[in-house]
N, C-alpha and C positions, 0 to 999 in steps of 0.2 A: 599551548593548544596542541592537541594530538594531531599526528599526520593523518589526513583523510584521503581515502581512495574509494571511488565508486567504480565497481566492475561487474561484468556479467557473472551470475551464479553458475556454477558447474554442477549439474545433478550427480555426476559421478564422484566428485571430490568434496562437495560442500554440504552434504546431508547432515553430518555430525555437527558442524558449526551452526547450521540452521536450527537443528533441534535444540542446541544449547541456547541460542539466541531466543527462540520462542519460549523456552522455559524461563529465561531471565525476564522476558516481557509478558509473562503470563497474566499480569493484571488486565491486559486487554482481552485475553481469551476468557478470563473469569467474567468480565463485563459482558462480552459478546455471547459466549457459549455456556457460561455457568460452570466451567471446569478448566483445568490446566490443559494446555495443548498436548497432543499425542502424535503418534506416527501419521495419522490421517492429515493433521494440520501441516506437518512437515512436507508431506507429499503434495499438498495443495499449493505450497509455495512454488513448486516446480511445474505444476500441471493445471491449476485452475485458471479460469478466465470468464469473462462475461459471455452470455449467450451469443452464438453465431460468430465468435471471433476465432481466427486461426491461431492455435497455440504456437505454431512454428514462427509466426510473425511477432510474438510477444517478446518483451524484454523482461528478464528476471534479474534483478539487480541486487548487489550486496554493497552495503556501506561498511567499509573497514576503517577502524580507528586504531592507529598504531599496530596494524596487522591483525586485529581481532574483529570478526564479523559483529557489527553493532547495529545493523538495520537491514531490512529487506524491502523490496518493492516489486510490484508486477504491473507492467504497462501493456495494454492490449489495444488493438485497432479494430474498428468496425462496430462500435456500440456507443450510443444507442442507434446512430445512423452510420452507414458504411464509411463516411468520410471522417468520423470522429475517433478520438482516442479516449481511453478509459483507464484510470488508475484504480485497479481492483484491490490493491493491498499496499500499505506502507506501514511498517512497524519498526520502531526504534527501541533499543534497550533503554531502560530507565536511566542508566548512567550516561546516555548520549542525548537525552532530552534537555531542552532549555539552553542549548549551546550553539544554536544556529545550524546544527547538522541536518535537521529536518528541512530547513529552508534551502540548504545547499543541495540536498537530495531532490527536493521538489524542482529546483531550477534545472538540474540535470535531466530530470524526467520531462520537463517542458521542452527542453532542447530536442530530446529524442522523439517527442510527440509531434513536432512540426514535420511536415506541412499540414497536419490536421488543423482545421479551423478552431476546434474546441477540445478542451480536456475536461472530462467528466469524472466524478467520483461519488461515492456514497458515504454518508456518515450516520452513525447510530444516534437516535434521539437521546439515548442514555449517555452519550459521550460529549458533553458540552465543551470540554477542554479541546477535544479533537476538532469540533466544529469551529471553535474560536481560532485555532491554528490555521485551518483551511481558509477561513474568511480573511485572516491577516495575509495569506498568500494570494488573495485576489479572487477567490472562488465565491460565487453567489448562489443562492437557492434558485432552483429551476421551477419550483412549485410541484415537482413530482415527488411523491412520498408513497411508501407502501408498508404494509404490516407483514412481517415475516412470521407466519404461524409456527414455524419450526423453532425459532429462537425466542419468539414473543416480542421482538423489537420492532419499533417503527424506524424506518430507514429513509433518509432524505437525500435526494440527488442534488449535487452542486455542480457548477460549471465555471470554467474560466476560458474566455476567448484567448486564442493564441495569435 
């Protein structure tokens, strides 16, 4: 089992590692955007968040396995309601999937999300494996879905009480 470390990402020193990870995990970007990730997607790891959330209060996390960045996640606060937490992004390298690293990263995120009463996230309709993962983690559908005209995807919101 590789040594696992979850740590904050540093925008000054981690950009190249994030770019490398996103290229390794480009299957998700092809599913979502229809193309490989580029500089814009790397920047989004460090800056994006849901509407109305303060980026300064967000957590941008890296999952390192044996010292190599193998996953990233972004946790924000204040969406959809001011007291809620929102997991806007979690991507693992294919080599890190199916080994409980996603479960460990999710548990770490849930700890950081407390004392929020709920943790929300969104999953693409076109990503049934992703949805199955989140449901195994205890997330359930909220009944809120939307069609994103830019990507053409239907996106479903899930929630987990904390």
